[in-house]
N, C-alpha and C positions, 0 to 999 in steps of 0.2 A: 504494500500500500504506500502510495506517495505521501510524503510528509510536508506540511506547510513550511516553506523556507524561502530564503532569498538566495539567488545565485548571482555572484558578482558579475558585473559588466565591466570587463577590462580586457586588454589585449594580451593576456597571458598565453604562453604556448599551449598547443592542443593537449599536451600531456599533463597539464596542471588542472587539478580538480579542486573545487572549493564550494562551500555553502555556509549559510548563516541561518540557524534555526530561529523560529518564532515561538511564541508562548503556547500556541495551540497544538493539539494532537497528542497530548499525553494523558496520564491518569492521576496526577497530583491534584489535591483539593485545596480549597480555601485560598489563602494569599499566594500559594505556590501553583495554582491552576494555570496551565495544565501540564505543559512539557518542561518542567523544571529539571535541568541536568546537573544541578549542583548538589553534591552530597554533604556540603559543609554549612548549609543554611537553615537546618532544623526540620527539613521535610522528612517524611517517612522513607527510610533507606530502600525499602522494597519498591516503593513508587518510583524513586529515582532510577533504580536498576531497570525497571520496566520502561521508563522513559528513554533511557540510554539504549536499550534493546530496540525500541521503536525507531530511534534516530539512526542507528546503524542500518536497520533494515530499510527504512523509508528513504534514506539518502544513498542506499547501496554502497555503504562504505566498505572498503576491502579488508578492514581490520578494526579492532577496538581502538578508539582514539587514545593518544597518550595524554591523560588528564594530569594537570599540574596543581600543586599547591601554590597559589599566586600570592605574592607578598608586596606588590606595588614597588618592586625593585627593578634591577637591571640584569639579572642573571639570565643568560641564554643557554638553554640545554641543547647539547649536541645529541639529538635523539638516536642517531645511528650507533652511538656508544652504549645505549641502554638496552636491557632485555626487551622482548616483545611487550607491547602495552598490556596484553591480557595476562601477562605474568607479573605485572607491576602492582604495588600496593595502591589502594585508593584512599580517599579521604585525607586526613592530616598527614598520613604517611607517604602520600604521593610525592614525587620529586618537587623540590622547591625551586621555582623559576617563574619568570613572567614572559618568557619567549622560548621558542624551540625551533630548531632547523633540522631538515632531513635532505639527504641526497638519494634515499632509497625508495624506489617505487613501492606503493602499497602501505607505507607507514603514515598513519593519519595523525596530524598535529591538531591541537585544540587549545583555545582559551575560553574561559567563561566570563560573561559580562552581564551587567544590568545597569548601564549608564556609561561605564568606562568604554574607551574606544578600542575596538579590535582592529589590528592592522595585519593584512596579509601581504607577503612579499614573495616575489618569484624572480628567479634569474631568467633573463630574456631567452637564453638558449635551453631552458627547461632542466638545467642540471641540478637545481636545488630550490626548495621552497621553505618559507618560515612563517610563523605567526607570532604576534606580540600583543600583550595586554598593556594598553597605554591609558591608564588613569592619569590624572594630573601629576601625581607624585612620581610615578614611573617615567612619564614623559619628560618632566623637568629634570629628573635624575639622569636621563640618557638611555632609556630602554631601546629607543629606535636606533640610536647611534651604535649601541652594542649589538643589536640584531643585524644591522647592515654590515658591521665589521666582521661578524661571524661568517658571512658568505666568502670573505677573502677575495672579493673582486671589487673593481671601482663601482661607485654608486650608479653610474649611468648604464651599467649592465643589468640593473634591477628595475622592477616595476612594482607598484603598490596599489592596494585597494583598502580604503577605509570603510569599515562597517558602520552600522547604525550606532549612535551614541547620544548622550544628552546634548541638546542643542543650546546655543547661547541664550535663547529666550528664557530658559529654565535653569541654567547653570550659574548660580550666584556664588561668588567667592570673595574672600577678603584680600587685603593688601598683601598678605604674605604669599599668596599664590601669584599675584601679578609680579611681585618682586622676584620670585623664583625664576620666572621666565624672562622678564625684561633684563635681569642681571646677566643672563646668558646671551641675549641678542636683542638689540633695540627694536628690531622690527616686530617683536612680540607684542608691543604696545597696541598694534592694530587689532589684536584679538581680544581686547578688553574695553568695555564701554561702561562708564560710570552710571550707576542707577540712582534713583531718587533717595535711596537709603544710604548713599555714600559708599556702597560696595560696588562690585564689578560683575558684569555679565561676561562670561568667559566663552570664547569660541574654541573649544578643544580641537575639533578637526582642523581649523586653520593653523593652530599651533603645530599640529602634527605635519601638515603640509609644508610649513616653513622649515621644520627640522629636516624633513626628507629632501626638500629642494636644496638645502644647504649641503646635504651629503651627496649631491649630484644626480638625484633621481629627477627625471623629467616626465615620466609616465606615472601619474598619481590620479587614480580614479576614486570615486567614493559614492556611498549611499547616503543621501542627505536627510533621511528620515530621523526624527527625534524620538528616542526611547521614552522620555518623560511624557511627551505629548500624545502618544498613541497607546493607551492602556490596553486596548483589545489585542494589539499585535506584539507588544514588548513588555518584558519585566523592567521595572525601574526602581532602584534602591532609593533614590532621592524622593521619588513620588510616594512610595509605599512602605519603605523601611523593611519590614519582613516580606521577602519576595523571593522568587526563583531566579535562575540564571539561564541565559541563552548561550549557545556555543558558536564560535567562529572556527571553521574547520578547513584544513587544506592538506592535500596529499598529491603525490605524483602517480599518474597512471603509467602503464607500460608504454615505453616509447616504441614508435613504429620502426 
């Protein structure tokens, strides 16, 4: 059975496969309804396991995704050095990282989000793919820089897709967030607009685009939908507090 999902629109090589799950199509209840894929948010573990099974089947994934314990940091996991994902621990014991990279066909990478920005990256020649979890802390700390560096090729040999995230109309932050970005690059000021409460509306996707462009990427596509603004389609931590998680997934198919 097909699963409700978004398929990235980008110029990735034919061997690159990717998807972003929506909140519909699962068995979780209450604030986690219905396709919650996060085992760390307080949902019934059996429901999450069934949701993950449905995601694997509905998206025709070639293997269990490599689930991460995400810490809003900059660690990039070299997935090909790890055991098969179905042999890895889940929950808090899962590998601690906020990005992962693979060069192996059939190895599925994933990050979980509910407002934070998921970023998919692919080498233009199809040799490698990666996924990164870019909340504001990880983005400011350099998670995208670390992920691009993990490819070991110039940035202009990569392309990126930015998934759904909280939009600037709903992402209010304080001076400390603006300072963290503007201290790195003056152009970041364009991503912050002062609101009537004296705080800032932050454009997280714009900040990511700026960082990727500075790394040499010229092919940067994205999904402009806001997770906060579409409660029927997306989980949102800022909107709901107790909520589920969606997954951004990427893998390499067999090359022709």
